[in-house]
Structure formats: structure tokens, C-alpha cells
N, C-alpha and C positions, 0 to 999 in steps of 0.2 A: 503493500500499500504506500509506504514511504516513497519507493522508487517511482511510482506513478505520479505522484505530486511534484517530485523534482522534475520529471519528464515533461510534464505540462507546462512547468515554469520555464523550461529551457526553450520551449516553442513559442511562448509568448512574446509578443512585440516588444522592442525596445523602443526608447525615445528616438534613438538614431534611425532605426528602421522606419518609425512613424514619419520622420522628417524626410527621409528617402522616399517614402510612398507619396508624400505630398508633392515633392519635386517631379517624381516620375509620372504620376497619375492625374493631377489637378487638372491639366490641360486637356487630356483625354477625355475625363469625366465632364468636364464643362462643354466640350464640343458635342458629346453624346447628348447631353440633356438639352443643350441649346438647339440641336438639329430637331429634337421632339417637341420643344416648347416655342421655339422662336422668340423668346423673350429673355434678354441678357440679365435683366435683374432677378427674375425668378430662377433661372439657370444657376447664377451665382450663389443664390440663397440655398438650392438644393445641393450644390456641391460643398457649400460650407456646412450644412447639416449633415452631410454624409461624413465628412471628416471629423465632425464633432462627435458622431456616433462612434466612429472608430477610435477616437481619443478616449471615450468613455469605456469602451470594451477592450481597449488595448492589451490587458492582461490576459484576455480569453482569446484573442486572435492571433492565429499562426502567422508569423511574419512571411512565411513562404506563400500563403495563400491571401495575401492582402489584396491583391489585384481583384480576385474574385469576389472577396468581402465587399470592396468599394463599389464595383459595378452592380453587384446585388442590391446593395443598400441604395444606390442612386437610382437603380431601376424602380424599387419599390416606392421609394419616395416621390420619384416623378409620377408613378401611376397614381399614388394617393393625391398629389397635387392636381393632376388632371381630372380626377374624379370628383375632387372638392370643387374645382372651378366649374365642372359641368353642372353640378348641383346648384352652385350659386347663380350661374347664368340662367339656369331653368326657373329659379325662384324669382330672379330680378327681372327678367324679359319674357317670361313665358317660355314657349318652345324657341330653340334657337332657329335662326333663318337658315333654310337649305343653301348649301353652296352650289352655285351653278356655274357653267363655263360659257358666259354670254360673250366674254371679251375675245378678240383675236389675238393670238400669241405668235410670236416668231422665234422665241428663245426655248428650245427643247428643255434645257435645265429649269427654266422657270415653270413649265408645265409639269415636269417631273416633281418639282419641289411642292407645287400646289397639290398634285394627286397624293404625294406621300402624306401630307398634312390631312387628308381626308380618310386616311386609313384608320380602322380602329386602333386604339391605343396599344393593345398587345401586339398586333401586326405590325404596326409602325416601329415599336421598340426592338422586336426580334429582327426585323428587317435592318434597322440601323446598326444593331450590334453585328450582324453578319456582313452586310455589304459596305458599311462605312467604317466600322471598327475592326473588321477582319476576324471575328471570333469564330470557332469552331461550332457545330451543332451541339456538341457535348458541352462546351463551355457556355453557350447560351442556356442550355437546359439548366445547368448549375446555377447561373445568375438568376434566372427567371422563375426557378423552381417549377418548370413544366417538364414534361417528358421530352426526350429527344425527337420523338415522333410528332408531337404536338407542335414543337419548334419548326420541323420541317413542313408541316400542314400550315402554320401561319405564314411562313416565309413564302410557301408556294401560292397561297391565296392572295397575299400582298403583291407578288409579282404579277399575277393574272389580272388583278385589279388595275395595277399601273399599265400593264400592256393595253387593257381595254380602255382606260381612261385617256391615254395618249392617242389611241385610235388610229385614224387614217393619216398618213404623211401630209395630205393636203392641208389639214388643219394646223400643222405645225409651220409650214413654209409660208 
């Protein structure tokens, strides 16, 4: 029993490891959250909250698994924020206005960005983790607490939606 306690302490994070994690992952976390929210202030707050949670649990977090812990925490904080904002919007304004594509676009990146914002929050988050951050399906499953199969389904559905949203090439040109 005594050995087990010592072993747990050996794997807990040090202040130096925490500082290195801030240096290594703060920008990546901010980028991930910003791509989902498109609000720099809220994104900064979520990243700050994520690192605060890490600081408070530093003794229980394995320094070797800090990246997964940070992205998992940021993901769940992001989802909570989106759900809270949706509830607030529904209460404040009634039902949110449907987003339509009445404008003519000439920039494929702009069309794609608009389409990504229309994805359900879970699909958008896993797509961002896979295509923008480069995580494997297994890593995304660990971060989101979804099964690997569900991650693949969400990514597939997101890509089908994006393909259908972009539609014909004439709309883009």
C-alpha cells in the first residue's frame, strides 16, 4: 500500500511540468476553442478556466497525460458554454433565427467556415480535433469520452454535411 502512494506521487505533476504545459498547449487550446466559438474573449476565458482546473488538480494529473487532460477539460468546458449560451439565447430571444445562405460568396474558406459553425456542437468539436488539430480517432475518443466508433460517425456526418452545404461549384465561383 505504501508503494502505491509513492508511485502516485511520482506521476503527479510538478510546478515545472505545469509551466511547460502552459507554454506548450495554451496556444493550441485557444485555437481549438476559438475555432468552435469564434469569440476571442470567451475562448480566452475557457482556456484560463482549463488551466485553473489543471492547477487545482495538479497532484492528481499525470504529467505525461497533461495534453489529453487539457483538451478533455477544454472540450467539456466549451460544450457547457455552448449549451448555456443556447439556453440563454432561447430565453432571451425566443427561438433563434434560422441561418440561411442567401448571400453570394466567392471564398470557399468563408463558405466552409460558415458551414462548420452550423454543425451540431459535438460534430463540430470532433471535426476540429481531427482536421484542425490532427488528433487520432482514439485520442479524440479519450478527450470527448465518446466511443471511437461514435467519433468516426460524428466526423463522417460532419463531412457529409459540409459537402452538401458547399454544394455545387457554381455557388462558390
